[in-house]
OpenMM code with the backbone's topology and positions (N, CA, C; nanometers):
from openmm import Vec3, app, unit

residues = "MET TYR ALA THR ALA ASP SER SER GLY PRO ASN ARG ASP ILE ASN ALA PHE LEU ALA ARG VAL SER ALA GLY VAL ARG GLU SER LEU ASN ARG GLY GLY LEU PHE HIS GLN ARG GLU MET ALA ARG ALA ALA PRO VAL ARG THR GLY ASN LEU ARG ARG SER PHE GLY TYR GLU VAL LYS GLY GLN GLY LEU ALA SER GLU LEU ARG VAL PHE SER GLN GLY THR THR TYR ALA ALA ILE GLN GLU PHE GLY GLY THR ILE LYS PRO LYS THR LYS ARG PHE LEU THR ILE PRO LEU PRO ASP ALA ARG THR PRO ALA GLY VAL LEU LYS GLY GLY ALA ARG LEU VAL GLN ARG GLY SER LYS TYR PHE THR ALA ASP GLY ASP PRO THR PHE ILE PHE ARG SER LYS ARG GLY ASN LEU LEU ILE GLY ALA GLU ALA LYS ASN GLY ARG ARG ARG LEU LEU TYR THR LEU LYS PRO SER VAL THR LEU LYS ALA ARG LEU GLY PHE ASN ARG THR PHE GLN GLU ARG THR ALA PRO PHE ILE LEU GLY GLU ALA GLN LYS ALA ILE THR GLY".split()
positions = [
    Vec3(0.0836, -0.1167, 0.0000),
    Vec3(0.0000, 0.0000, 0.0000),
    Vec3(0.0888, 0.1240, 0.0000),
    Vec3(0.0531, 0.2223, -0.0773),
    Vec3(0.1262, 0.3476, -0.0811),
    Vec3(0.0303, 0.4600, -0.1106),
    Vec3(0.0771, 0.5812, -0.0801),
    Vec3(-0.0080, 0.6979, -0.1033),
    Vec3(0.0652, 0.7934, -0.1955),
    Vec3(-0.0072, 0.8657, -0.2725),
    Vec3(0.0517, 0.9669, -0.3599),
    Vec3(0.0018, 1.1034, -0.3132),
    Vec3(0.0822, 1.2018, -0.3407),
    Vec3(0.0441, 1.3377, -0.3029),
    Vec3(0.0221, 1.4181, -0.4291),
    Vec3(-0.0786, 1.4955, -0.4299),
    Vec3(-0.0993, 1.5848, -0.5430),
    Vec3(-0.0633, 1.7267, -0.5000),
    Vec3(-0.0630, 1.8167, -0.5946),
    Vec3(-0.0209, 1.9535, -0.5639),
    Vec3(-0.1399, 2.0440, -0.5364),
    Vec3(-0.2481, 1.9866, -0.4922),
    Vec3(-0.3646, 2.0688, -0.4606),
    Vec3(-0.3969, 2.0586, -0.3127),
    Vec3(-0.4804, 2.1453, -0.2654),
    Vec3(-0.5288, 2.1393, -0.1282),
    Vec3(-0.4201, 2.1578, -0.0249),
    Vec3(-0.4230, 2.0714, 0.0807),
    Vec3(-0.3284, 2.0865, 0.1927),
    Vec3(-0.1829, 2.0747, 0.1503),
    Vec3(-0.1531, 1.9887, 0.0537),
    Vec3(-0.0140, 1.9733, 0.0094),
    Vec3(0.0392, 2.1024, -0.0507),
    Vec3(-0.0445, 2.1720, -0.1267),
    Vec3(-0.0026, 2.2987, -0.1862),
    Vec3(0.0271, 2.3994, -0.0758),
    Vec3(-0.0555, 2.4014, 0.0276),
    Vec3(-0.0340, 2.4925, 0.1405),
    Vec3(0.0954, 2.4601, 0.2142),
    Vec3(0.1214, 2.3310, 0.2344),
    Vec3(0.2455, 2.2890, 0.3030),
    Vec3(0.3660, 2.3260, 0.2173),
    Vec3(0.3604, 2.3003, 0.0880),
    Vec3(0.4723, 2.3336, -0.0013),
    Vec3(0.4979, 2.4839, -0.0035),
    Vec3(0.3913, 2.5624, -0.0074),
    Vec3(0.4070, 2.7081, -0.0066),
    Vec3(0.4691, 2.7549, 0.1248),
    Vec3(0.4248, 2.6947, 0.2362),
    Vec3(0.4808, 2.7298, 0.3675),
    Vec3(0.6291, 2.6940, 0.3736),
    Vec3(0.6658, 2.5735, 0.3274),
    Vec3(0.8070, 2.5314, 0.3295),
    Vec3(0.8923, 2.6206, 0.2396),
    Vec3(0.8381, 2.6615, 0.1260),
    Vec3(0.9127, 2.7515, 0.0373),
    Vec3(0.9349, 2.8859, 0.1060),
    Vec3(0.8318, 2.9366, 0.1751),
    Vec3(0.8450, 3.0638, 0.2458),
    Vec3(0.9472, 3.0524, 0.3591),
    Vec3(0.9426, 2.9409, 0.4321),
    Vec3(1.0382, 2.9187, 0.5416),
    Vec3(1.1800, 2.9099, 0.4861),
    Vec3(1.1991, 2.8347, 0.3778),
    Vec3(1.3328, 2.8198, 0.3191),
    Vec3(1.3881, 2.9544, 0.2740),
    Vec3(1.3050, 3.0315, 0.2034),
    Vec3(1.3490, 3.1640, 0.1583),
    Vec3(1.3765, 3.2550, 0.2777),
    Vec3(1.2936, 3.2441, 0.3812),
    Vec3(1.3119, 3.3262, 0.5011),
    Vec3(1.4402, 3.2931, 0.5752),
    Vec3(1.4735, 3.1642, 0.5821),
    Vec3(1.5975, 3.1227, 0.6490),
    Vec3(1.7173, 3.1777, 0.5735),
    Vec3(1.7177, 3.1624, 0.4431),
    Vec3(1.8313, 3.2091, 0.3632),
    Vec3(1.8450, 3.3615, 0.3743),
    Vec3(1.7357, 3.4336, 0.3641),
    Vec3(1.7400, 3.5797, 0.3760),
    Vec3(1.7852, 3.6217, 0.5156),
    Vec3(1.7410, 3.5514, 0.6181),
    Vec3(1.7828, 3.5816, 0.7558),
    Vec3(1.9325, 3.5600, 0.7731),
    Vec3(1.9854, 3.4555, 0.7116),
    Vec3(2.1296, 3.4300, 0.7197),
    Vec3(2.2078, 3.5379, 0.6456),
    Vec3(2.1582, 3.5811, 0.5309),
    Vec3(2.2243, 3.6904, 0.4589),
    Vec3(2.2240, 3.8186, 0.5413),
    Vec3(2.1111, 3.8515, 0.6005),
    Vec3(2.1040, 3.9708, 0.6854),
    Vec3(2.1936, 3.9562, 0.8076),
    Vec3(2.1971, 3.8354, 0.8641),
    Vec3(2.2834, 3.8102, 0.9797),
    Vec3(2.4308, 3.8234, 0.9457),
    Vec3(2.4695, 3.7754, 0.8274),
    Vec3(2.6090, 3.7896, 0.7840),
    Vec3(2.6486, 3.9356, 0.7688),
    Vec3(2.5616, 4.0128, 0.7072),
    Vec3(2.5883, 4.1558, 0.6906),
    Vec3(2.5920, 4.2260, 0.8265),
    Vec3(2.5007, 4.1878, 0.9159),
    Vec3(2.4981, 4.2430, 1.0512),
    Vec3(2.6307, 4.2151, 1.1223),
    Vec3(2.6781, 4.0893, 1.1156),
    Vec3(2.8028, 4.0511, 1.1824),
    Vec3(2.9212, 4.1263, 1.1217),
    Vec3(2.9235, 4.1378, 0.9907),
    Vec3(3.0320, 4.2088, 0.9228),
    Vec3(3.0372, 4.3541, 0.9713),
    Vec3(2.9225, 4.4184, 0.9822),
    Vec3(2.9183, 4.5576, 1.0284),
    Vec3(2.9571, 4.5696, 1.1760),
    Vec3(2.9094, 4.4765, 1.2584),
    Vec3(2.9438, 4.4791, 1.4014),
    Vec3(3.0944, 4.4642, 1.4206),
    Vec3(3.1564, 4.3741, 1.3468),
    Vec3(3.3001, 4.3521, 1.3619),
    Vec3(3.3793, 4.4711, 1.3087),
    Vec3(3.3341, 4.5288, 1.1988),
    Vec3(3.4039, 4.6457, 1.1448),
    Vec3(3.3984, 4.7616, 1.2442),
    Vec3(3.2867, 4.7736, 1.3144),
    Vec3(3.2731, 4.8804, 1.4137),
    Vec3(3.3626, 4.8539, 1.5352),
    Vec3(3.3801, 4.7282, 1.5734),
    Vec3(3.4543, 4.6934, 1.6941),
    Vec3(3.6052, 4.6808, 1.6709),
    Vec3(3.6464, 4.6632, 1.5474),
    Vec3(3.7879, 4.6365, 1.5179),
    Vec3(3.8742, 4.7597, 1.5435),
    Vec3(3.9947, 4.7384, 1.5996),
    Vec3(4.0874, 4.8509, 1.6122),
    Vec3(4.1282, 4.8984, 1.4729),
    Vec3(4.1439, 5.0277, 1.4566),
    Vec3(4.1727, 5.0807, 1.3235),
    Vec3(4.3079, 5.1500, 1.3221),
    Vec3(4.3930, 5.1048, 1.2367),
    Vec3(4.5168, 5.1771, 1.2068),
    Vec3(4.5198, 5.2002, 1.0562),
    Vec3(4.5128, 5.0924, 0.9798),
    Vec3(4.5138, 5.1054, 0.8337),
    Vec3(4.3769, 5.0782, 0.7727),
    Vec3(4.2877, 5.0128, 0.8469),
    Vec3(4.1571, 4.9753, 0.7937),
    Vec3(4.1547, 4.8375, 0.7308),
    Vec3(4.2716, 4.7717, 0.7197),
    Vec3(4.2769, 4.6394, 0.6571),
    Vec3(4.1949, 4.5365, 0.7341),
    Vec3(4.2014, 4.5389, 0.8660),
    Vec3(4.1267, 4.4422, 0.9458),
    Vec3(3.9770, 4.4620, 0.9258),
    Vec3(3.9314, 4.5862, 0.9271),
    Vec3(3.7889, 4.6143, 0.9048),
    Vec3(3.7424, 4.5601, 0.7701),
    Vec3(3.8244, 4.5820, 0.6681),
    Vec3(3.7867, 4.5365, 0.5343),
    Vec3(3.7971, 4.3854, 0.5179),
    Vec3(3.8634, 4.3174, 0.6099),
    Vec3(3.8850, 4.1729, 0.5957),
    Vec3(3.7639, 4.0893, 0.6347),
    Vec3(3.6664, 4.1480, 0.7043),
    Vec3(3.5512, 4.0705, 0.7504),
    Vec3(3.4557, 4.0444, 0.6352),
    Vec3(3.4060, 3.9211, 0.6303),
    Vec3(3.3118, 3.8850, 0.5255),
    Vec3(3.2216, 3.7726, 0.5713),
    Vec3(3.1336, 3.7330, 0.4824),
    Vec3(3.0427, 3.6223, 0.5116),
    Vec3(2.9960, 3.5610, 0.3800),
    Vec3(2.9477, 3.4387, 0.3889),
    Vec3(2.8832, 3.3750, 0.2750),
    Vec3(2.7770, 3.2794, 0.3269),
    Vec3(2.6718, 3.2650, 0.2501),
    Vec3(2.5657, 3.1706, 0.2824),
    Vec3(2.5767, 3.0573, 0.1821),
    Vec3(2.5936, 2.9370, 0.2324),
    Vec3(2.6090, 2.8169, 0.1491),
    Vec3(2.4855, 2.7300, 0.1640),
    Vec3(2.4589, 2.6495, 0.0649),
    Vec3(2.3488, 2.5541, 0.0726),
    Vec3(2.2180, 2.6143, 0.0270),
    Vec3(2.1144, 2.5316, 0.0301),
    Vec3(1.9817, 2.5719, -0.0158),
    Vec3(1.8785, 2.5493, 0.0930),
    Vec3(1.7800, 2.6332, 0.0962),
    Vec3(1.6648, 2.6138, 0.1842),
    Vec3(1.7029, 2.5991, 0.3301),
    Vec3(1.6417, 2.4993, 0.3922),
    Vec3(1.6647, 2.4771, 0.5350),
    Vec3(1.8046, 2.4237, 0.5633),
    Vec3(1.8743, 2.3780, 0.4598),
    Vec3(2.0113, 2.3277, 0.4772),
    Vec3(2.1148, 2.4391, 0.4591),
    Vec3(2.0709, 2.5649, 0.4507),
    Vec3(2.1635, 2.6772, 0.4354),
    Vec3(2.2448, 2.6963, 0.5627),
    Vec3(2.3657, 2.7434, 0.5441),
    Vec3(2.4494, 2.7753, 0.6607),
    Vec3(2.5239, 2.9050, 0.6342),
    Vec3(2.5495, 2.9771, 0.7409),
    Vec3(2.6213, 3.1037, 0.7349),
    Vec3(2.7646, 3.0803, 0.7790),
    Vec3(2.8582, 3.1308, 0.6997),
    Vec3(3.0002, 3.1262, 0.7362),
    Vec3(3.0496, 3.2696, 0.7458),
    Vec3(3.1023, 3.3054, 0.8614),
    Vec3(3.1605, 3.4379, 0.8805),
    Vec3(3.3118, 3.4194, 0.8930),
    Vec3(3.3878, 3.5164, 0.8433),
    Vec3(3.5324, 3.4984, 0.8389),
    Vec3(3.6043, 3.6318, 0.8312),
    Vec3(3.7355, 3.6233, 0.8460),
    Vec3(3.8260, 3.7340, 0.8207),
    Vec3(3.9309, 3.6808, 0.7252),
    Vec3(3.9543, 3.7492, 0.6157),
    Vec3(4.0544, 3.7029, 0.5202),
    Vec3(4.1410, 3.8182, 0.4729),
    Vec3(4.2622, 3.7858, 0.4350),
    Vec3(4.3513, 3.8872, 0.3808),
    Vec3(4.4383, 3.9568, 0.4834),
    Vec3(4.4276, 3.9206, 0.6114),
    Vec3(4.5167, 3.9772, 0.7125),
    Vec3(4.5834, 3.8628, 0.7870),
    Vec3(4.7052, 3.8845, 0.8268),
    Vec3(4.7770, 3.7817, 0.9012),
    Vec3(4.7584, 3.7976, 1.0514),
    Vec3(4.6989, 3.9066, 1.0947),
    Vec3(4.6938, 3.9357, 1.2374),
    Vec3(4.5548, 3.9274, 1.2998),
    Vec3(4.4535, 3.8895, 1.2247),
    Vec3(4.3180, 3.8800, 1.2810),
    Vec3(4.3137, 3.7775, 1.3945),
    Vec3(4.3826, 3.6643, 1.3787),
    Vec3(4.3787, 3.5586, 1.4813),
    Vec3(4.4406, 3.6069, 1.6125),
    Vec3(4.5513, 3.6790, 1.6064),
    Vec3(4.6134, 3.7243, 1.7312),
    Vec3(4.5280, 3.8325, 1.7964),
    Vec3(4.4548, 3.9104, 1.7166),
    Vec3(4.3621, 4.0079, 1.7729),
    Vec3(4.2448, 3.9366, 1.8414),
    Vec3(4.2006, 3.8248, 1.7844),
    Vec3(4.0866, 3.7509, 1.8400),
    Vec3(4.1248, 3.6705, 1.9638),
    Vec3(4.2349, 3.5961, 1.9569),
    Vec3(4.2696, 3.5017, 2.0635),
    Vec3(4.3808, 3.5502, 2.1561),
    Vec3(4.4530, 3.6543, 2.1163),
    Vec3(4.5674, 3.6993, 2.1950),
    Vec3(4.6882, 3.6115, 2.1666),
    Vec3(4.8026, 3.6484, 2.2219),
    Vec3(4.9227, 3.5689, 2.2027),
    Vec3(5.0473, 3.6553, 2.2075),
    Vec3(5.1588, 3.5920, 2.1840),
    Vec3(5.2876, 3.6600, 2.1884),
    Vec3(5.3431, 3.6751, 2.0476),
    Vec3(5.3877, 3.7949, 2.0161),
    Vec3(5.4486, 3.8238, 1.8868),
    Vec3(5.5992, 3.8335, 1.9089),
    Vec3(5.6738, 3.7597, 1.8282),
    Vec3(5.8202, 3.7624, 1.8358),
    Vec3(5.8755, 3.7989, 1.6988),
    Vec3(5.9932, 3.8590, 1.6954),
    Vec3(6.0513, 3.8937, 1.5656),
    Vec3(6.0883, 3.7677, 1.4872),
    Vec3(6.0740, 3.7742, 1.3564),
    Vec3(6.1045, 3.6584, 1.2719),
    Vec3(6.2524, 3.6513, 1.2349),
    Vec3(6.3118, 3.7663, 1.2012),
    Vec3(6.4485, 3.7639, 1.1501),
    Vec3(6.5469, 3.8480, 1.2312),
    Vec3(6.4992, 3.9343, 1.3156),
    Vec3(6.5871, 4.0227, 1.3949),
    Vec3(6.5777, 3.9873, 1.5425),
    Vec3(6.6574, 4.0530, 1.6242),
    Vec3(6.6548, 4.0296, 1.7696),
    Vec3(6.5374, 4.0988, 1.8372),
    Vec3(6.4911, 4.2105, 1.7795),
    Vec3(6.3890, 4.2904, 1.8449),
    Vec3(6.2776, 4.3285, 1.7478),
    Vec3(6.1595, 4.3499, 1.8039),
    Vec3(6.0496, 4.4140, 1.7321),
    Vec3(6.0694, 4.5637, 1.7430),
    Vec3(6.0409, 4.6379, 1.6383),
    Vec3(6.0470, 4.7841, 1.6455),
    Vec3(5.9039, 4.8346, 1.6589),
    Vec3(5.8716, 4.8881, 1.7752),
    Vec3(5.7374, 4.9365, 1.8045),
    Vec3(5.7361, 5.0878, 1.7838),
    Vec3(5.6582, 5.1388, 1.6875),
    Vec3(5.6584, 5.2825, 1.6596),
    Vec3(5.6057, 5.3643, 1.7778),
    Vec3(5.6753, 5.4715, 1.8087),
    Vec3(5.6344, 5.5675, 1.9119),
    Vec3(5.5590, 5.6829, 1.8448),
    Vec3(5.4963, 5.7713, 1.9206),
    Vec3(5.4145, 5.8781, 1.8606),
    Vec3(5.4853, 5.9622, 1.7547),
    Vec3(5.6144, 5.9919, 1.7695),
    Vec3(5.6848, 6.0725, 1.6688),
    Vec3(5.6968, 6.0011, 1.5345),
    Vec3(5.6775, 5.8689, 1.5335),
    Vec3(5.6902, 5.7918, 1.4099),
    Vec3(5.5553, 5.7630, 1.3449),
    Vec3(5.4450, 5.8043, 1.4107),
    Vec3(5.3112, 5.7720, 1.3598),
    Vec3(5.2308, 5.8972, 1.3296),
    Vec3(5.1369, 5.8817, 1.2386),
    Vec3(5.0394, 5.9877, 1.2131),
    Vec3(4.9368, 5.9830, 1.3259),
    Vec3(4.8468, 6.0820, 1.3370),
    Vec3(4.7423, 6.0761, 1.4400),
    Vec3(4.6552, 5.9504, 1.4296),
    Vec3(4.6435, 5.8927, 1.3081),
    Vec3(4.5649, 5.7699, 1.2899),
    Vec3(4.6430, 5.6453, 1.3307),
    Vec3(4.7704, 5.6623, 1.3664),
    Vec3(4.8502, 5.5480, 1.4090),
    Vec3(4.9288, 5.4815, 1.2986),
    Vec3(4.9256, 5.5370, 1.1772),
    Vec3(4.9970, 5.4801, 1.0632),
    Vec3(5.1407, 5.5324, 1.0645),
    Vec3(5.2340, 5.4450, 1.0292),
    Vec3(5.3748, 5.4835, 1.0257),
    Vec3(5.3976, 5.5948, 0.9243),
    Vec3(5.4638, 5.7017, 0.9676),
    Vec3(5.4982, 5.8116, 0.8774),
    Vec3(5.6046, 5.7628, 0.7796),
    Vec3(5.5957, 5.8085, 0.6565),
    Vec3(5.6927, 5.7659, 0.5551),
    Vec3(5.8356, 5.7990, 0.5925),
    Vec3(5.8564, 5.9166, 0.6500),
    Vec3(5.9906, 5.9595, 0.6865),
    Vec3(6.0482, 5.8861, 0.8058),
    Vec3(5.9656, 5.8115, 0.8782),
    Vec3(6.0124, 5.7403, 0.9965),
    Vec3(6.0654, 5.6011, 0.9636),
    Vec3(6.0475, 5.5575, 0.8392),
    Vec3(6.1013, 5.4260, 0.8016),
    Vec3(6.2532, 5.4279, 0.8171),
    Vec3(6.3079, 5.3139, 0.8587),
    Vec3(6.4527, 5.3034, 0.8745),
    Vec3(6.5139, 5.2447, 0.7471),
    Vec3(6.6212, 5.3073, 0.7029),
    Vec3(6.6898, 5.2653, 0.5807),
    Vec3(6.8352, 5.2380, 0.6160),
    Vec3(6.8849, 5.1203, 0.5747),
    Vec3(7.0244, 5.0861, 0.6040),
    Vec3(7.1133, 5.1358, 0.4911),
    Vec3(7.2212, 5.2046, 0.5316),
    Vec3(7.3232, 5.2499, 0.4369),
    Vec3(7.4570, 5.2058, 0.4923),
    Vec3(7.5115, 5.1028, 0.4333),
    Vec3(7.6341, 5.0445, 0.4875),
    Vec3(7.6036, 4.9789, 0.6202),
    Vec3(7.6765, 5.0167, 0.7243),
    Vec3(7.6523, 4.9582, 0.8564),
    Vec3(7.5661, 5.0492, 0.9442),
    Vec3(7.5196, 5.1631, 0.8899),
    Vec3(7.4404, 5.2580, 0.9681),
    Vec3(7.2965, 5.2639, 0.9176),
    Vec3(7.2095, 5.3106, 1.0080),
    Vec3(7.0686, 5.3272, 0.9740),
    Vec3(7.0311, 5.4744, 0.9757),
    Vec3(6.9467, 5.5117, 0.8820),
    Vec3(6.8962, 5.6471, 0.8695),
    Vec3(6.7443, 5.6397, 0.8553),
    Vec3(6.6782, 5.7542, 0.8798),
    Vec3(6.5357, 5.7591, 0.8482),
    Vec3(6.5242, 5.7732, 0.6974),
    Vec3(6.4054, 5.7513, 0.6452),
    Vec3(6.3838, 5.7677, 0.5011),
    Vec3(6.4076, 5.9127, 0.4585),
    Vec3(6.3969, 6.0068, 0.5554),
    Vec3(6.4255, 6.1481, 0.5274),
    Vec3(6.5753, 6.1778, 0.5271),
    Vec3(6.6581, 6.0803, 0.5633),
    Vec3(6.8028, 6.0984, 0.5637),
    Vec3(6.8623, 6.1352, 0.6976),
    Vec3(6.7815, 6.1412, 0.8038),
    Vec3(6.8334, 6.1758, 0.9362),
    Vec3(6.9041, 6.0554, 0.9975),
    Vec3(7.0236, 6.0761, 1.0559),
    Vec3(7.0933, 5.9642, 1.1207),
    Vec3(7.0183, 5.9187, 1.2468),
    Vec3(7.0261, 5.7909, 1.2761),
    Vec3(6.9581, 5.7368, 1.3940),
    Vec3(7.0590, 5.6977, 1.5001),
    Vec3(7.0091, 5.6823, 1.6221),
    Vec3(7.0928, 5.6386, 1.7338),
    Vec3(7.0085, 5.5495, 1.8233),
    Vec3(7.0741, 5.4596, 1.8946),
    Vec3(7.0069, 5.3691, 1.9874),
    Vec3(7.0575, 5.4006, 2.1267),
    Vec3(6.9661, 5.4060, 2.2231),
    Vec3(7.0071, 5.4280, 2.3618),
    Vec3(6.9110, 5.3572, 2.4548),
    Vec3(6.9530, 5.3433, 2.5799),
    Vec3(6.8703, 5.2801, 2.6822),
    Vec3(6.8140, 5.3892, 2.7730),
    Vec3(6.6824, 5.3864, 2.7940),
    Vec3(6.6179, 5.4864, 2.8786),
    Vec3(6.6488, 5.4582, 3.0258),
    Vec3(6.6108, 5.5512, 3.1133),
    Vec3(6.6312, 5.5314, 3.2568),
    Vec3(6.5552, 5.4094, 3.3073),
    Vec3(6.4452, 5.3763, 3.2431),
    Vec3(6.3679, 5.2571, 3.2811),
    Vec3(6.4245, 5.1286, 3.2217),
    Vec3(6.5262, 5.1403, 3.1387),
    Vec3(6.5895, 5.0221, 3.0814),
    Vec3(6.5394, 4.9829, 2.9437),
    Vec3(6.4504, 5.0632, 2.8840),
    Vec3(6.3991, 5.0325, 2.7505),
    Vec3(6.4989, 5.0748, 2.6434),
    Vec3(6.5139, 4.9914, 2.5415),
    Vec3(6.5952, 5.0291, 2.4265),
    Vec3(6.5100, 5.1119, 2.3327),
    Vec3(6.5647, 5.2264, 2.2885),
    Vec3(6.4913, 5.3180, 2.2019),
    Vec3(6.5753, 5.3548, 2.0813),
    Vec3(6.5073, 5.3815, 1.9697),
    Vec3(6.5727, 5.4347, 1.8502),
    Vec3(6.5250, 5.5772, 1.8334),
    Vec3(6.6200, 5.6672, 1.8181),
    Vec3(6.5890, 5.8075, 1.7952),
    Vec3(6.6535, 5.8545, 1.6666),
    Vec3(6.6181, 5.9731, 1.6239),
    Vec3(6.6775, 6.0338, 1.5048),
    Vec3(6.7017, 6.1809, 1.5345),
    Vec3(6.8072, 6.2315, 1.4726),
    Vec3(6.8386, 6.3732, 1.4896),
    Vec3(6.8320, 6.4407, 1.3538),
    Vec3(6.7435, 6.5391, 1.3431),
    Vec3(6.7268, 6.6121, 1.2172),
    Vec3(6.8426, 6.7094, 1.1975),
    Vec3(6.8533, 6.7591, 1.0765),
    Vec3(6.9609, 6.8526, 1.0432),
    Vec3(6.9528, 6.9809, 1.1272),
    Vec3(6.8321, 7.0157, 1.1720),
    Vec3(6.8156, 7.1360, 1.2551),
    Vec3(6.8457, 7.1085, 1.4030),
    Vec3(6.8875, 6.9857, 1.4370),
    Vec3(6.9226, 6.9508, 1.5735),
    Vec3(6.8084, 6.8921, 1.6554),
    Vec3(6.6860, 6.8930, 1.6011),
    Vec3(6.5710, 6.8384, 1.6749),
    Vec3(6.5818, 6.6865, 1.6808),
    Vec3(6.5659, 6.6356, 1.8011),
    Vec3(6.5699, 6.4895, 1.8216),
    Vec3(6.4286, 6.4351, 1.8330),
    Vec3(6.4073, 6.3176, 1.7748),
    Vec3(6.2769, 6.2506, 1.7811),
    Vec3(6.2981, 6.1080, 1.8292),
    Vec3(6.2061, 6.0607, 1.9133),
    Vec3(6.2054, 5.9204, 1.9530),
    Vec3(6.1127, 5.8475, 1.8569),
    Vec3(6.1678, 5.7491, 1.7850),
    Vec3(6.0901, 5.6828, 1.6808),
    Vec3(6.0364, 5.5458, 1.7225),
    Vec3(6.1199, 5.4642, 1.7862),
    Vec3(6.0806, 5.3271, 1.8149),
    Vec3(6.1307, 5.2827, 1.9513),
    Vec3(6.0573, 5.1902, 2.0102),
    Vec3(6.1088, 5.1158, 2.1235),
    Vec3(6.1373, 4.9746, 2.0724),
    Vec3(6.2418, 4.9144, 2.1213),
    Vec3(6.2805, 4.7802, 2.0785),
    Vec3(6.2395, 4.6796, 2.1855),
    Vec3(6.1666, 4.5768, 2.1457),
    Vec3(6.1183, 4.4747, 2.2399),
    Vec3(6.1504, 4.3364, 2.1850),
    Vec3(6.1937, 4.2440, 2.2717),
    Vec3(6.2186, 4.1069, 2.2249),
    Vec3(6.0883, 4.0339, 2.1899),
    Vec3(5.9768, 4.0751, 2.2503),
    Vec3(5.8456, 4.0180, 2.2187),
    Vec3(5.7376, 4.1084, 2.2773),
    Vec3(5.6169, 4.0919, 2.2286),
    Vec3(5.5019, 4.1669, 2.2782),
    Vec3(5.3879, 4.0687, 2.2956),
    Vec3(5.3204, 4.0747, 2.4098),
    Vec3(5.2055, 3.9875, 2.4343),
    Vec3(5.0780, 4.0707, 2.4269),
    Vec3(4.9867, 4.0272, 2.3409),
    Vec3(4.8583, 4.0952, 2.3247),
    Vec3(4.7480, 4.0155, 2.3924),
    Vec3(4.6564, 4.0853, 2.4555),
    Vec3(4.5384, 4.0206, 2.5119),
    Vec3(4.4368, 4.0005, 2.4001),
    Vec3(4.3517, 3.8994, 2.4152),
    Vec3(4.2421, 3.8800, 2.3202),
    Vec3(4.1531, 4.0033, 2.3266),
    Vec3(4.1212, 4.0599, 2.2096),
    Vec3(4.0435, 4.1833, 2.2150),
    Vec3(3.9469, 4.2029, 2.1004),
    Vec3(3.9474, 4.1197, 2.0009),
    Vec3(3.8613, 4.1432, 1.8858),
    Vec3(3.7165, 4.1044, 1.9135),
    Vec3(3.6930, 3.9870, 1.9702),
    Vec3(3.5571, 3.9460, 2.0064),
    Vec3(3.4742, 3.8933, 1.8915),
    Vec3(3.5349, 3.8365, 1.7897),
    Vec3(3.4643, 3.7844, 1.6722),
    Vec3(3.3623, 3.6778, 1.7125),
    Vec3(3.4093, 3.5769, 1.7873),
    Vec3(3.3191, 3.4688, 1.8293),
    Vec3(3.2164, 3.5168, 1.9316),
    Vec3(3.2593, 3.5971, 2.0272),
    Vec3(3.1675, 3.6487, 2.1289),
    Vec3(3.0579, 3.7331, 2.0646),
    Vec3(3.0945, 3.8171, 1.9691),
    Vec3(2.9954, 3.8997, 1.9003),
    Vec3(2.8947, 3.8127, 1.8268),
    Vec3(2.9431, 3.7053, 1.7659),
    Vec3(2.8506, 3.6172, 1.6943),
    Vec3(2.7513, 3.5544, 1.7915),
    Vec3(2.8025, 3.5028, 1.9033),
    Vec3(2.7153, 3.4352, 1.9999),
    Vec3(2.6170, 3.5319, 2.0668),
    Vec3(2.6658, 3.6478, 2.1064),
    Vec3(2.5844, 3.7392, 2.1860),
    Vec3(2.4966, 3.8334, 2.1043),
    Vec3(2.5380, 3.8667, 1.9821),
    Vec3(2.4627, 3.9660, 1.9050),
    Vec3(2.4101, 3.9129, 1.7722),
    Vec3(2.4964, 3.8445, 1.6958),
    Vec3(2.4558, 3.8027, 1.5618),
    Vec3(2.3547, 3.6886, 1.5655),
    Vec3(2.3790, 3.5853, 1.6458),
    Vec3(2.2858, 3.4714, 1.6512),
    Vec3(2.1462, 3.5152, 1.6938),
    Vec3(2.1302, 3.5956, 1.7997),
    Vec3(1.9950, 3.6431, 1.8334),
    Vec3(1.9325, 3.7277, 1.7215),
    Vec3(2.0149, 3.8066, 1.6535),
    Vec3(1.9643, 3.8865, 1.5414),
    Vec3(1.9091, 3.7949, 1.4318),
    Vec3(1.9840, 3.6905, 1.3974),
    Vec3(1.9398, 3.5964, 1.2931),
    Vec3(1.8099, 3.5279, 1.3341),
    Vec3(1.8010, 3.4843, 1.4584),
    Vec3(1.6779, 3.4195, 1.5047),
    Vec3(1.5579, 3.5137, 1.4948),
    Vec3(1.5776, 3.6377, 1.5329),
    Vec3(1.4691, 3.7353, 1.5219),
    Vec3(1.4274, 3.7581, 1.3778),
    Vec3(1.5266, 3.7675, 1.2875),
    Vec3(1.4967, 3.7850, 1.1450),
    Vec3(1.4234, 3.6631, 1.0891),
    Vec3(1.4648, 3.5438, 1.1306),
    Vec3(1.3991, 3.4209, 1.0825),
    Vec3(1.2556, 3.4146, 1.1318),
    Vec3(1.2318, 3.4509, 1.2571),
    Vec3(1.0948, 3.4501, 1.3101),
    Vec3(1.0066, 3.5473, 1.2334),
    Vec3(1.0598, 3.6660, 1.2024),
    Vec3(0.9827, 3.7634, 1.1250),
    Vec3(0.9504, 3.7092, 0.9857),
    Vec3(1.0498, 3.6443, 0.9239),
    Vec3(1.0296, 3.5930, 0.7893),
    Vec3(0.9274, 3.4796, 0.7857),
    Vec3(0.9293, 3.3950, 0.8870),
    Vec3(0.8394, 3.2803, 0.8891),
    Vec3(0.6968, 3.3208, 0.9226),
    Vec3(0.6827, 3.4093, 1.0190),
    Vec3(0.5474, 3.4486, 1.0615),
    Vec3(0.4876, 3.5564, 0.9734),
    Vec3(0.5712, 3.6139, 0.8895),
    Vec3(0.5208, 3.7120, 0.7938),
    Vec3(0.5070, 3.8426, 0.8554),
] * unit.nanometer
topology = app.Topology()
chain = topology.addChain("A")
for resn in residues:
    res = topology.addResidue(resn, chain)
    for name in ("N", "CA", "C"):
        topology.addAtom(name, app.Element.getBySymbol(name[0]), res)
């Protein structure tokens, strides 16, 4: 014994409802992805804007089997911003951490503050000779002296730097994006 279903009556109503639910789920996931992308861009620390631009999302699958994938791509430092960790120099003894005289107000390295090696000495990109000294607190610093005699502190030298987790990508998804998606799905389903 078997039964067949036709496309009239209750079956048509069920099919229409399932189609509306499927479309609503997919649209809710798209809205949720955009919501998460905007939330992360707002929360991300900004120096160059690369991290903000790295956030994205995609909705894969069809209907009720759709899934939302949120990600950061194109930056090497998103993971350390999210989870924290220790940064160590790859090829030198020290990391050069830019000080205020070497950065613009937005925190971007000034072009003239770049260090250029000429023979065994280092100069700024502007041609000012550099010097290394130890502060009273014991920090190693790189400074430069301009032709007019003005001295600038450009960098502090550190063997490593430990960052705390601070991006909140996963926390934002759990606390803000997931509830947003559920609310959007409920609106889509109930009309």
